[in-house]
N, C-alpha and C positions, 0 to 999 in steps of 0.2 A: 312818477311812480317809483323809480329807482333812486335811492339815496346814495350816500357815500359808500355803502356796503350792502347792496341788495335792497329788497323790498321788506319793510317791517310794518305790520299793521295789527290792530287789535282783533283777535279772533271773534267772529260773530258780528262784527261791525262791517268794516270794509273787507276783511279777510273772510270771505264766504266760499262755499263750494263753487258757486257760479264764477266768482272772481278767479279762483285758482284754476278752474277748468279752462276758462277763456285765456288766462295768461299762459298756461302750459301749451294750449293750442296755438297761441301766437308765437311762442318759441319754436314749435314744430314747423310753423309756416316759414320762419326765418331760417331754420336749420332743418331742411327736409331730407337730410342724408339718410342712408339706410340704417344708421345706428351702429352699435347699440347706444342708446341714451341711458346714462347711468342716473338712477334716482336713489338718494340717500336722505336720512333725516337725523335731527338731533333727538333728545329725549323728552321734549315737551309733551304735555298731555294731548295736544291736538296734532302732533306730528305723524303718528301712524295713520290716522284718518286722512290727513292732507296728502301724505305720501302716496296713498292708494289712489286718491283723486288725480294726482299728477301722473302716475303710471297709466291710469286708465285713459286720460286725455291724450297722452303721447301715443299709446297703443292704437286708439281710435283714429289718430292721424296717420297711421301706417308705419310707425317706427318700432323697431325692436327695442324692448326696454329691459334693462338689467337692474333689478333692485338689489342694493348693497346693504340695506338695513341701517341700524343706528350706528353711526360712526362720527368722530370729530370731523369738522369741516376740512381741515388739511388732509385727513386720511382719505376723504372722498375725492378731493382734488388730486391727490397722488394716484388714486385708482383710475380716475378719468383718463389721465395720461397713460398709465400703465396698460390699461385695457383698450387703448386706441379708440376711445368712444367719440362719437360725433359731438356730443356735449354732455354736460351733467346738470341736473337740477337738485339743489339741496333745500330741504324744508328746514329752516332754522331762523331764529331771531337772535342768535349769539347771546349777548349778556342782558338783553332787554328783560323787563319784568315778565312774570308767567302768563299774563293775559295776552301777550304778543306772540305772533309767529310771523314767518316770512318766507321768501324765496330768494335764492342766490343762484345765478347762472354761471356755469363753468365751461370755458372754451376747451377745445381738444388738447391744448398744450398744458392744461391744468390751471391756468390763470383764470381769474374771474372775467366775465364778459366785458368787452371794451364798451366805452360810452356809445360808440357808433352802433354796436349790436344792441345795447339797451334801448337806444332811440328807435331802432328798427322794430324791436319787439313792441315798444309802446305804440308805434304807428300801426302795426298789424292789429294790436289789441283794440285801439280806438276805431280802426276801420272794419273790425269784424272779419278780418281775413284769416279764416281758420280752414285747415285741411279737413275734408270730409271724405273718407274712403269707404268703398263698398265692403260688404261682409267678407269677401275673399281676399282683402288686402289689409285686414286688421293686423297690427304687429303683435308678435309674441311677447309675453312677459316672463322673464326668467329671474333666477336669484343667483347671487354670487356670495358665498360664505367665507371667502378667503381674504376679504378686504382688510381686516384688522392685521392679520399676520403678514400680508404683503407689505403693508405700510410700515409696520414695526421692523421688518427685515431691511427696508430701505433706510431707516434711521440708523440701525446697527451698523450698516456698511459705511457710515460716515463718521464714526467715533472710534476711539481706542478701546474696544470692548474688553480685551484681555487685561489691560492695565486697570480699567474701572472695576472689573470683577475682583481683582486681587485686593483692592482697597476696601471692599465690602462696606460701602457708605450706608449710613443710617439715615433714612428719609421718611418724612411724614408727608403723605400725598392727600390733598383735599380735592376731590373730584367735583365738588359743588353740585352733586346730584345730576351731573350732565353726561355728555357723550364720552368723556375721557375714561369713564368706567371701563370701557371696552378695550382700551389700548394702553394707557399709561401704567396700570399695574403690570400688564404683560411686559412692557418695556423695562420696568424696574427689576422684575424677576429675571429677565434675560441678561441684565447687567449686574446681577449678583448682589443687588442692594438688599439690606435688611430694612424692610419698610412696613409701615402701617398706613391704613387708609381712613380718611374721614369722608362722610357724605358720599359713600361709594355705591349707593343704590340709585339707579336712574329714576328720577321723579321730577316731572315737569312742574310741580308746585314749589320746588326748591325749598324743602322744609328745613334744611341745614342753615342756609343763609341766602340772601339775594345772590343772583348768579354772576354779578359783576365782581371781580376779585379786588375790591378796594380794601384799604387798611381797616376800615370800620367793619366790613363784612368778614374779615379773616381773623378776628380775635380768638376764635376757637383754635385755629391753626397755630397762632402765636403761642398760646398757652400750652398746647400739646408739645410743641417743639421744645419748650423750656422744661417741661416735665419729663419728656422721653430722653433728653440728652442727645437729640439727633444732630447730624451734620448740617442739615438744612430742612426747611419745609417748602413745599411748592403747591400752588393752587391754580386750577384752570377756570376759565369761564364756562358758560353753558355748552358752547360748541368746541371748546378746547383749541381755539386758534391762538390763545394767549396763555402765558405762564407768568405767575408773579411769585416772588420768593421771600422767604423768611430765613434769616441767618441763624447760625448755631446758638446764638444768645437769645433767640426768640424775638429778634428785632425785624420788623417789616422793612423790606428793601424796595423803595419806589422803582417803578418800571423804567424810568429814565436812567437809573444807575446800572441796571442789568444791560440795557441797550448800550450804554457807554462802555461797560466792561467787555461785552462780547464783540463790539465794534473794534476795540483795541486789539483783542486777541486774534480776531479774524484778519485784520489788516497786517498785524505783525507776522502771522504765519504765511500770509499771502505775499509778503514782500511789497506791500503797497496796494493801491486800488481805491475804488470809490464806494462810499457808504451813502445810500439813498435813504432819506428820512424826511418827514414833513416839517413844516415851519414851527410846529409845536415842540420840537425836540430841543434838548439842552445844548448850550454852547460847549459843554464838556466834550461832546462827541468830536467836534472838529479839533479841540485842543489835544485829546489823547491820541488821535490817529496821525496827526501831522508829523511827529518824529519818525514814523514808519513809512512815510511817503503816501499817506492817505489823504483823500479830499472828500468833502461832503457835497452832495447834490440835494438841494431842498425841493420839496414838492408840496402840493396841496395835501390836505388830510384825506386819509382813506387808503386801506390796504390795496385795492385794485390800482390806484394811482401809483403807489410806491412800487408795486410789482411790475407794472408796465414800464416805469422809469428805470427800474433795475435792468430790465430786458434791453431797453434802448441804450443805457449808459454802460452796459456790461458791469453792473455793480457786483461787488463781492459779498456785500452784506447790506441789509436794510431793515427797516422796522419803525415802529412808533413807540412813544413813551409810555403807552398803556400796557406793555407786556407782550405786544404782538411783534414777533421778530421773524425775519426772512433770511434764510441761508441759501445763497445761490448754488452751492454745490449739492444741495438736496432738492429743493424745489422753490419756485418763485411764489411762495404763499406763506402767510403768517402761520407759524407752526409751534404750538405749545409743547408738544412732546419732543420735538427736535431741540427746542430751547432747553428743556429739562436735561436731555442727554448731553448737550454742549456745556452746560454749567457743570455737570459731573465730570466731563472731560477736563475742563479748566482746573477744577479743584484737585484732581489727581495729578495732572501734569505740573502744576505749580507747587503742590505740597502745602498749600496754604488754606486757611479757612475762608469762608465767604465774607465774613466781616473784615478780615485783613485785606482781601482783594478790593472790597468796596471802599475801605478807608484810604486806599492809595489814589482814588479818583479825585479830580479837582472838586473843590468844595462849592458847588453850585446848589441852589435850592429852587426847585420848581414847584409852584403852588397852583392849584387848580380850583376853580369855582364853577357852579352851574347857576343859571338864572332862567326861570320859566318864561317862555315866550310863545304865544300861539303862532302857528305856522302862517296864518293870514297876515300877521304883523312883521314877519321875519325881515322882509326887504325894507320896509319903512324904518325899522329899528336900525338896520345896517347902515342906512344912509345918514343916520344921525351919530353913529359911533365916533367918527373922526373928531367931532366937536367935544367929546369927553376926554380926549387924549392930550397929553403934554407934547404937542407937535413942535412948539417953539424951541424946546430943549432937545429935540430929537436929532440923533446922528444918522438915523435910517428909518424910513417908512416903507412898509411893504403891504401891498394889497393882493398878494398871490392867493391868499385864502383868508377872508375876513380882513381885519386891519391889524397890523403889527407895527409897534413903534419901539425903537431902541433909544435909550437915553444913557447918560453916564452911570445911572444907578442900576440899570438892567434893562429888561424888555417886558412888554405886555402885548398879548394877542387876544383879540375878541373875534369869535366866529360863530355863526349859527351851526348847530349840529345837523348832520345829514341823516340822522337816524331817530332823533327824538325832538319834541317841541321845546327845545331849550337853546340858550346861548351858552357857549363854553368860554371860559376866561382862563388864560394861562399867564403867569407872571414869573420871571426868573431874576434872581440876583445872587451875588456871593454872600449876601446877608439875609438870613431867613425872615427876620422881622420886616426888612425892606420889601421883600417879595410878597409877604402876606399883606402889608399895607397897600401896595400897588393893586393887588388882586381885590381886596375888600373895597377899595375906593371905586374901582371899575365896576364891580358887581353892583354896588349901590347905584351907580350912575345908570347902568343898564336897567335895573329894577325900576328906577324912576321913569325912564323912557317908556318902558312897557306899560307901567301903570297909567301914565298920562295919555298914551295912545288908546288904551282900553277905555279910559274915562271919556275921551273924546268920541269914541265909537258908540 
């Protein structure tokens, strides 16, 4: 039921009122503490209704419930810890298309549920182990309206606010019709930015563009930055745990570049330390932090995996190449607004433009592709992936997550998505055409595998 980042299903198919009721009841069975249990949502069309279903189920199980409203996922995580909650449940499907929604569980420390907790919830759900309380033990349902300001104050305490305010940066913010509408404009105002917003009305149909902040989806932001003469542009995904940037020239900056830049700045200021990141990340990360005493710890893909590894490794910084970054001095969660504030901090402290900072990074090119694959065929396809790869010329082969092969030309990774019925392909080289060639060859190979298996079925 739980993928790499919570449960995500199509509304009205598997994601029904019955499913959500039973799942929330299973969570209450695993976490029967007195509460409060924090319930928050993103801005999808089905989120208000599903949020009420979750609150009702937890209340009927005897827990005190605190509804925190529409907020970014990292803001809800921050509040779960700040409010000393027993746990949190977030109704969100992150960047998935509008027909999806889902549930994400948050532990008392603000981190996402461990795999052990997820397995316990799945077992309780499968076994129908739900708490049923009599009328006089039903939990209260209350509201907390301070979640946004509490979260923004936490971010402001971690950056050089006075210096940023003096600079009066010009920013174009694309909220992607998602939950960042509640918090990121507030953050920019508090940091003295001169900003304009795009797609700043919460709308679960995502009329501005699809909620994943890819280059194709952010062409409106690119054009507006060029027209407005802004210092930079930034876009969040639907639940705002990611931030993707456009430089002052109106050039889209890939997520791995910002990951590399902020890894270097964090380790430099920290005087060393560990950066935790998945096997999908660029080789540039290790290269830029090494001179400052930094080292990289690689994990499987998924922000919960990275967060837990940061906790275990005492990592100073972490994140993924998709714009989801984690700052240990703030909270162990991907945080789009914190990423926005830290980029502003670096621009002000360096006195340089975003394009200049990115130009200083090692010239690696990371190319990504997607290939459709029914979930029923996922494992069969994975078993055949090694045969597609140039293993004879490999200097390193890793099966930590999918299959990753490194050759003198670069590396390629093929892994099944934990949130969508697709395979993801990553290829990196110092030469863009080489990386694109490796990625295209692998994508065609996986497409052929899927087609042949579907034909046989």
